N, C-alpha and C positions, 0 to 999 in steps of 0.2 A: 724838352722843347727844341733844343738845338738840333737833335737828331731828326725830329719831325720836319723842321724847316729845311735841313740839308736834303732829306729824302724828297720833299716837295720840289725843291729847286732842281735836283737831279732828274726827277720825273719830267718836269717841264722842259728841261734841256733835251732829254731823249725824245719827247714828243715833237719838239721843234725840228730835230734832226730827221725824224721819220717823215714828217710832212714835207721835207725838202727834197725827197727822192723823186726821180722821174721814172715813169713806167718803162720796163724793159720788154715785156711781152704785151703785144697789142693786137687789135683786130687786123686780120690779114696775114699775120705771122704763121709760119708752118715750121714745127720743130719735131724732129725725130729723136726719141730717147731710147738708148740701148743700155741695159743694166745687167749687172751680175749681183745676185742675191747672197746675203749672208744671214744665217739663222732662219731655218725653215719654219714656216707656220703650219706645215702639213703633217709631218711625221717627226715625232720625238720620243725619246724614252730608250730603255734598254734594248740593245740589239739592232737598233735602226742605224743605218749608215747612208750618207749621201753618195750616190754613184755619179751624178752630174749636178753641180750646183745650180740653183735656180737662175734662169736667164729670162729676160723680159725685153719687150720692145713696144713702144707706143708712138703714135703719131698724133700730134696735137695741132689743131687749127684755132687761131684766135677768132672769136665770133662777136664779142661785145666789148666795147671800151667804156670808160668813164663810169664804172661801177664804184660807188663810194669815192668819187673824184678821180683817183688814180688807178683804180683796180680794173682788171679785165677778166674775161671768162674764155676758157678754151675747152674744146671737146675733141674726141677722136678715138680711134680703135686701139685696143690693147691685146697683146698675146704674151703669155708666160709659159715656161716649160720647166719641169723638174723631174728628177728620177731618184728614187730611194730604194733601199732594200732592207728587209728584216731577215736576219740570219741567225740561226742557232745550230751549232754542231754540223755545219755543212748543208743545212736544209733551210729553206725560207721562201720568202716572196719578194718579187721585184715589182715596184709600183712606179707608174709614170702618171704625171698630171699635166694637162694642158688647159690653161685658162684662157678663154677667148671672151672679150668683152668690150665695153665702152667706158671711157673715163671722162669726167667733167672736172675742171680745175678752176679755182678762183685765185688769180695772181694779184698780189699787192706788194709794191716795192717798199720793203721794210728797211733795207740797207742799200747804199749806193752800189751799183754794178752787180747786184745779186738779185736774181729773179726768184722771189719767194712765193710759194703757193701751197694751197691745200685743196683736197678734192675727194671725190668718191669714184669707185670702180664698181660697175655692175656687170657681171659676166656669167659664164657657164664653165664649170670645171669638169673636164672629161678625164676619168680615172680608169686606168687599166692595171690589173694585177695578174701575175703569173707565178706559179710555184716552180721552184728549182731545187736541185739537190738529190741526194741518194735515198733519203728517207721518204720522200714524197710518194704517196700511194695513188693519188688520183690524177696526177698531171693537171692540176687545177689551173684554170685561167678565167678571168671575169672582167667585165667592164661595168662602169657605173658613171653616172653624171648627176650634176646638181647645180643649183644656183650658187654663185660665188660673189662676194662683195668685199670691198675694202675701203677704209678711210686712210688717207695718207697726208703727210706734210713733206715738203721738199724745197730744194733750192738748186739753182743752176748758177754757177760762177762762170761768166763769159770771159774766155781768154782773148777772143777777138769777136768780130761781128757774126761769125759762122760756127764756132766751136766752143762748147762749155763743158765743164765738169758737172756732174749731177749727183745728188744725194737725196734719197727718199727714205722716210721712216713710215711704216704702216703695217697693215695686216693683209697682205695679198699673197703672192708667191713666196715672199720672204719678208722678214722684219725690217731688213736694211738692204737697200739697193744702191749700189755705186755704179757709175757709168759715165757715158758721154752723151751730149746732146748736140745735134746738128741742125742749124737753122737754114731753111731754104728761101 
Protein backbone atom coordinates (compact mmCIF):
# COMPACT_ATOMS: atom_id res chain seq x y z
CA UNK A 1 0.00 0.00 0.00
CA UNK A 2 2.89 2.37 0.78
CA UNK A 3 4.35 1.76 -2.67
CA UNK A 4 1.00 2.55 -4.28
CA UNK A 5 0.66 5.82 -2.37
CA UNK A 6 4.28 6.80 -3.15
CA UNK A 7 3.72 6.02 -6.83
CA UNK A 8 0.52 8.09 -6.87
CA UNK A 9 2.18 11.07 -5.15
CA UNK A 10 5.14 10.88 -7.57
CA UNK A 11 2.78 10.72 -10.54
CA UNK A 12 0.84 13.77 -9.28
CA UNK A 13 4.10 15.69 -8.79
CA UNK A 14 5.23 14.89 -12.35
CA UNK A 15 1.86 15.96 -13.77
CA UNK A 16 2.02 19.21 -11.85
CA UNK A 17 5.48 19.88 -13.28
CA UNK A 18 4.37 19.03 -16.82
CA UNK A 19 1.44 21.39 -16.62
CA UNK A 20 3.71 24.25 -15.51
CA UNK A 21 5.77 24.37 -18.69
CA UNK A 22 5.39 27.16 -21.24
CA UNK A 23 5.23 26.51 -25.00
CA UNK A 24 8.53 26.95 -26.85
CA UNK A 25 7.32 26.43 -30.43
CA UNK A 26 4.26 28.46 -31.42
CA UNK A 27 2.29 29.88 -34.34
CA UNK A 28 4.46 32.09 -36.53
CA UNK A 29 7.78 30.42 -35.61
CA UNK A 30 10.07 29.25 -38.42
CA UNK A 31 12.69 26.60 -37.60
CA UNK A 32 15.29 24.98 -39.87
CA UNK A 33 16.44 21.49 -38.75
CA UNK A 34 19.70 20.04 -40.08
CA UNK A 35 20.47 16.46 -39.07
CA UNK A 36 23.01 13.67 -39.41
CA UNK A 37 21.55 10.17 -39.24
CA UNK A 38 22.79 7.14 -37.35
CA UNK A 39 21.47 3.66 -38.09
CA UNK A 40 20.07 3.40 -41.60
CA UNK A 41 16.52 2.20 -42.10
CA UNK A 42 17.15 1.61 -45.80
CA UNK A 43 19.95 -0.95 -46.16
CA UNK A 44 21.24 -3.45 -43.66
CA UNK A 45 22.73 -6.88 -43.63
CA UNK A 46 25.87 -8.60 -44.76
CA UNK A 47 28.06 -6.75 -47.27
CA UNK A 48 26.21 -3.42 -46.99
CA UNK A 49 28.29 -0.36 -46.15
CA UNK A 50 27.37 3.28 -45.71
CA UNK A 51 29.26 5.48 -48.17
CA UNK A 52 27.65 8.73 -46.98
CA UNK A 53 25.76 8.85 -43.68
CA UNK A 54 22.13 9.90 -43.94
CA UNK A 55 21.70 13.68 -43.86
CA UNK A 56 18.42 15.55 -43.64
CA UNK A 57 16.95 19.02 -43.57
CA UNK A 58 13.49 20.28 -42.79
CA UNK A 59 11.85 23.64 -42.44
CA UNK A 60 8.97 23.95 -40.00
CA UNK A 61 6.35 26.68 -39.78
CA UNK A 62 4.18 27.05 -36.67
CA UNK A 63 0.57 27.17 -37.88
CA UNK A 64 -1.74 26.46 -34.90
CA UNK A 65 -1.49 27.29 -31.18
CA UNK A 66 -3.45 26.27 -28.08
CA UNK A 67 -3.92 22.62 -29.01
CA UNK A 68 -4.61 20.78 -25.74
CA UNK A 69 -3.95 24.10 -23.94
CA UNK A 70 -0.18 24.46 -24.50
CA UNK A 71 0.43 22.44 -27.67
CA UNK A 72 1.09 23.68 -31.19
CA UNK A 73 1.24 22.28 -34.70
CA UNK A 74 3.98 22.85 -37.26
CA UNK A 75 4.24 21.81 -40.92
CA UNK A 76 6.89 22.10 -43.60
CA UNK A 77 9.07 20.53 -46.29
CA UNK A 78 11.65 17.77 -45.72
CA UNK A 79 14.57 16.38 -47.73
CA UNK A 80 16.87 13.50 -46.81
CA UNK A 81 19.82 11.87 -48.62
CA UNK A 82 21.85 8.70 -48.07
CA UNK A 83 24.28 6.58 -50.04
CA UNK A 84 25.14 2.90 -49.51
CA UNK A 85 26.87 0.13 -51.33
CA UNK A 86 26.65 -3.63 -51.37
CA UNK A 87 29.99 -5.19 -52.20
CA UNK A 88 31.31 -8.75 -52.47
CA UNK A 89 34.80 -9.59 -53.79
CA UNK A 90 35.25 -6.25 -55.54
CA UNK A 91 31.87 -6.24 -57.24
CA UNK A 92 28.52 -4.82 -56.17
CA UNK A 93 25.98 -2.05 -56.34
CA UNK A 94 25.94 1.58 -55.23
CA UNK A 95 22.60 2.92 -54.01
CA UNK A 96 21.45 6.48 -53.40
CA UNK A 97 18.19 7.52 -51.80
CA UNK A 98 16.63 10.96 -51.81
CA UNK A 99 13.47 11.41 -49.77
CA UNK A 100 11.44 14.54 -50.49
CA UNK A 101 8.30 15.16 -48.49
CA UNK A 102 6.20 17.09 -46.00
CA UNK A 103 6.24 16.79 -42.21
CA UNK A 104 3.60 17.65 -39.68
CA UNK A 105 4.53 17.90 -35.99
CA UNK A 106 2.63 18.25 -32.74
CA UNK A 107 4.67 20.15 -30.13
CA UNK A 108 3.86 19.90 -26.44
CA UNK A 109 6.12 21.30 -23.67
CA UNK A 110 6.87 18.29 -21.44
CA UNK A 111 10.03 19.75 -19.87
CA UNK A 112 11.15 23.33 -19.24
CA UNK A 113 13.25 24.81 -22.07
CA UNK A 114 12.90 21.62 -24.14
CA UNK A 115 10.77 21.66 -27.29
CA UNK A 116 9.33 18.11 -27.38
CA UNK A 117 7.31 16.91 -30.37
CA UNK A 118 6.03 13.98 -32.39
CA UNK A 119 4.93 13.85 -35.99
CA UNK A 120 4.52 12.19 -39.35
CA UNK A 121 6.43 12.47 -42.62
CA UNK A 122 4.83 11.69 -45.96
CA UNK A 123 7.12 11.79 -48.96
CA UNK A 124 8.59 10.25 -52.07
CA UNK A 125 11.74 8.10 -52.04
CA UNK A 126 13.85 8.39 -55.21
CA UNK A 127 16.22 5.40 -55.48
CA UNK A 128 19.12 4.92 -57.90
CA UNK A 129 21.32 1.83 -58.22
CA UNK A 130 24.49 1.31 -60.26
CA UNK A 131 26.66 -1.77 -60.68
CA UNK A 132 30.42 -1.47 -60.12
CA UNK A 133 33.46 -3.72 -60.09
CA UNK A 134 35.30 -6.14 -62.33
CA UNK A 135 32.85 -9.05 -62.30
CA UNK A 136 29.89 -7.02 -63.54
CA UNK A 137 28.57 -8.33 -66.83
CA UNK A 138 25.85 -5.88 -67.76
CA UNK A 139 27.00 -2.49 -66.41
CA UNK A 140 23.58 -2.33 -64.77
CA UNK A 141 21.98 0.87 -63.53
CA UNK A 142 18.40 1.55 -62.56
CA UNK A 143 16.16 3.95 -60.75
CA UNK A 144 12.98 3.48 -58.83
CA UNK A 145 10.70 5.52 -56.63
CA UNK A 146 7.91 5.06 -54.16
CA UNK A 147 5.99 6.48 -51.25
CA UNK A 148 7.95 7.00 -48.04
CA UNK A 149 6.51 7.69 -44.60
CA UNK A 150 7.84 8.04 -41.10
CA UNK A 151 6.65 8.51 -37.56
CA UNK A 152 9.10 10.29 -35.28
CA UNK A 153 9.54 11.76 -31.81
CA UNK A 154 12.05 14.46 -31.03
CA UNK A 155 13.28 17.25 -28.91
CA UNK A 156 15.15 20.50 -29.33
CA UNK A 157 17.19 21.94 -26.47
CA UNK A 158 17.53 25.69 -27.05
CA UNK A 159 20.95 27.12 -26.18
CA UNK A 160 19.64 30.62 -26.85
CA UNK A 161 16.69 32.14 -28.74
CA UNK A 162 18.08 31.17 -32.17
CA UNK A 163 20.13 27.91 -31.88
CA UNK A 164 19.19 24.49 -30.50
CA UNK A 165 20.55 20.97 -30.42
CA UNK A 166 18.14 18.49 -32.00
CA UNK A 167 17.54 14.76 -31.53
CA UNK A 168 14.90 12.70 -33.35
CA UNK A 169 14.04 9.01 -33.20
CA UNK A 170 11.95 7.48 -35.96
CA UNK A 171 11.75 5.53 -39.14
CA UNK A 172 12.77 7.82 -41.98
CA UNK A 173 16.19 8.27 -43.58
CA UNK A 174 17.71 6.99 -40.29
CA UNK A 175 16.62 5.64 -36.91
CA UNK A 176 18.36 8.45 -35.02
CA UNK A 177 19.00 12.00 -36.24
CA UNK A 178 21.30 14.36 -34.36
CA UNK A 179 21.71 17.94 -35.43
CA UNK A 180 21.10 21.61 -35.01
CA UNK A 181 17.94 23.72 -35.27
CA UNK A 182 17.93 27.41 -36.23
CA UNK A 183 14.97 29.68 -35.44
CA UNK A 184 14.25 32.62 -37.77
